[in-house]
C-alpha positions as semicolon CSV with decimal commas, in nm:
position;residue;x (nm);y (nm);z (nm)
1;X;-1,875;0,774;-3,418
2;X;-1,893;0,631;-3,048
3;X;-1,896;0,329;-2,916
4;X;-1,957;0,320;-2,611
5;X;-2,289;0,223;-2,408
6;X;-2,486;0,485;-2,192
7;X;-2,417;0,281;-1,915
8;X;-1,992;0,294;-1,958
9;X;-2,039;0,736;-1,835
10;X;-2,209;0,529;-1,575
11;X;-1,890;0,348;-1,446
12;X;-1,646;0,492;-1,228
13;X;-1,294;0,368;-1,031
14;X;-1,316;0,237;-0,716
15;X;-1,167;-0,068;-0,491
16;X;-1,255;-0,286;-0,281
17;X;-1,148;-0,494;-0,028
18;X;-1,189;-0,846;0,048
19;X;-1,113;-1,048;0,359
20;X;-1,112;-1,412;0,412
21;X;-1,197;-1,658;0,796
22;X;-1,222;-1,958;0,537
23;X;-1,094;-2,016;0,256
24;X;-1,152;-2,396;0,292
25;X;-1,537;-2,387;0,243
26;X;-1,556;-2,019;0,052
27;X;-1,255;-1,980;-0,184
28;X;-1,397;-2,170;-0,437
29;X;-1,712;-1,972;-0,526
30;X;-1,527;-1,594;-0,367
31;X;-1,364;-1,720;-0,748
32;X;-1,681;-1,821;-0,934
33;X;-1,874;-1,439;-0,810
34;X;-1,547;-1,280;-0,924
35;X;-1,533;-1,432;-1,254
36;X;-1,908;-1,359;-1,321
37;X;-1,805;-0,967;-1,257
38;X;-1,411;-0,982;-1,461
39;X;-1,566;-0,697;-1,739
40;X;-1,573;-0,454;-1,384
41;X;-1,212;-0,632;-1,246
42;X;-0,910;-0,409;-1,365
43;X;-0,629;-0,547;-1,126
44;X;-0,633;-0,837;-0,831
45;X;-0,430;-0,895;-0,557
46;X;-0,450;-1,204;-0,269
47;X;-0,248;-1,267;-0,051
48;X;-0,433;-1,640;0,026
49;X;-0,204;-1,817;0,320
50;X;-0,204;-1,499;0,552
51;X;-0,166;-1,643;0,979
52;X;-0,094;-2,018;0,882
53;X;-0,407;-1,962;0,628
54;X;-0,633;-1,830;0,891
55;X;-0,697;-1,532;0,664
56;X;-0,658;-1,465;0,291
57;X;-0,724;-1,084;0,210
58;X;-0,813;-0,999;-0,238
59;X;-0,771;-0,608;-0,281
60;X;-0,948;-0,544;-0,612
61;X;-0,887;-0,244;-0,843
62;X;-1,234;-0,205;-1,071
63;X;-1,428;0,034;-1,314
64;X;-1,739;-0,056;-1,257
65;X;-2,155;0,104;-1,219
66;X;-2,279;0,120;-0,823
67;X;-2,532;-0,149;-0,916
68;X;-2,312;-0,361;-1,055
69;X;-2,058;-0,315;-0,795
70;X;-2,376;-0,319;-0,558
71;X;-2,449;-0,618;-0,688
72;X;-2,098;-0,826;-0,665
73;X;-2,001;-0,741;-0,309
74;X;-2,336;-0,811;-0,186
75;X;-2,315;-1,157;-0,294
76;X;-1,966;-1,185;-0,156
77;X;-2,009;-1,054;0,152
78;X;-2,376;-1,261;0,213
79;X;-2,074;-1,579;0,261
80;X;-2,021;-1,643;0,569
81;X;-1,597;-1,616;0,626
82;X;-1,618;-1,293;0,511
83;X;-1,614;-0,930;0,467
84;X;-1,614;-0,670;0,202
85;X;-1,540;-0,373;0,196
86;X;-1,572;-0,051;-0,150
87;X;-1,523;0,276;-0,254
88;X;-1,575;0,469;-0,566
89;X;-1,463;0,805;-0,705
90;X;-1,725;1,027;-0,773
91;X;-1,647;1,227;-1,073
92;X;-1,537;1,612;-1,036
93;X;-1,897;1,822;-1,014
94;X;-2,029;1,522;-0,907
95;X;-2,038;1,572;-0,526
96;X;-2,369;1,597;-0,253
């Protein structure tokens, strides 16, 4: 007997790239958002101090539904000084 919820079958693997140009102001809020969505995050790589502190980049590997990923990236992308791009793997047989 499976303990997976119906939502589990809608989850896909993907990535999120976050570029931050105002880490001093937005860093705490970014981490707060990522903590809220920790159940979706499989891996995280952060480069916090590029270009003398003017640029930070965070890359996430995620396992999420499109709705959950969209909610997270929408909140992140709404922050000033934060740019977000993401992609999810299309499962075989689901190509349009």
